[in-house]
N, C-alpha and C positions, 0 to 999 in steps of 0.2 A: 396176224391171223386175228379170226374173231371169234369170240366167246360170248354166247348167249344165253341163259338159262333162266327158267321162270318155278318160281317157290310158290303158285296160287294152290289152295287147296290143298297144301300139304303141311306136314308137321317139322319137316327140314329137309336141305338138300345134302347129299351125301356123294362129293366127289371120289372118285377111286382113282388114282393118277399113278403110272410108271412112268417114270425116266430112266433112260441106258446111253451108253455112250456117254458117261458121266465121269468126271474127272476125280480117278480113285484115291488122289489125296484128301481132296475135298470130305468124299466119303468116309476115310476113316479119323477125321479130326471130329473129336467129341464137341471141342467148344464152337468152332464153327458150325457143326449142323445145329448144337442147341440156338444160337446166335439165328440161325438162318430159318429155324421154326418160329422164333420171337419176333422177326422182323415179316415173316410169311402171315403170323397173325395180326400185326399192324396194318400191312396191306392191306387184307381183308378187313380192316376196321373193325378188328374185334375186340372184345373185353379180357386181358389176359388173367386167370385166377391162381393157375398153379402149374408145375409142370415137372416130369421126370426123365431121367436119360440113363443110358447105361451103352458104357463100352465094350466090346467082345475082344478084350486084349488088343492083338494087331489085326484085328478083322471088323466089323462094320460097328454102328451105333442103333439102338431103337430109343426112339425120345416121344413123348405125347406132352402136347400143351393143351392145359384144360384152358379154355375160357366159357364167359358164359353162355355163350352161343351154341356151345357141347365143346368141338376136340377138333385139336391138327395132330397128325401122328405121321413119323418115317422109322423106316426099317431100312437100312444098308445094305449094301455087297459091293465091298470096294473091289473084292478081287472078280467080280464081276462087271464094276461099271455102272452099277444099277440101286435104284433107290424109288422104294414103295412109298407111297405117300396117301393116308385118306385125309380128308377135310370135312369133318360134318358138321354143318352152322345149320342155325333155328333164324329166323327173323329175317324180314326182307330188306334191312341194312348194310344186312354183310356182303363181303365180294368174294367170295373162294374162289371162283374163277381167277382175279388177280392173285390171288395168294399163290396158284396153282402155275403160273405164268411167270412171275418171280422167283419160284424155282427153280424152275428152268433153265432160268439163264442163271441164277447162282451157283446150282450146279454142275454148269456148263455141261447140259445136256444138249447131247446131239439130236435125240429124238425122245419124245414125252408122248403119252397117248393118257386120255382118260375117259371115264363113263361117270356121266353122273346116275342118282339113282331118287327119285323125287320119297322121302320117305314119309310113313303115314297112314297105315292102312284104313281108318275110319274116316278120312276126310274127304269120301264121296269119288274116287277113283281109283280105280285098279292098279294096283302098282306091279304088281307078280303074276306070272300065270299060272302057279298052282297055288291051292288052298292046304292048309296043314292043319287035318282034324285031328 
């Protein structure tokens, strides 16, 4: 699978990713998910500043890694074998697609999809179809 993206004339790139058919045991393992998100930040060549994670009892995990270039986040539903991730990055040297690809493999996802949103309303390009007045 080849992933290509461009951030020209934007403030940032926001990848919204969904992973299904994941290993449910992995999705409920707080330590594993925390380490996975830190490794994903490293793969993206991001600078980690802080993090926060929460385990919902016998359920899933939610977590965010704050990076100098913005953030990476994850929310898991082990009962569905599903994880939702956001990779919001600024700067041309960051590789959020690589972080996305890395997590597909690490979560043992059978299916993954993502959407890229180029962020930055006043950067010379229309980003959205509707204006909020």
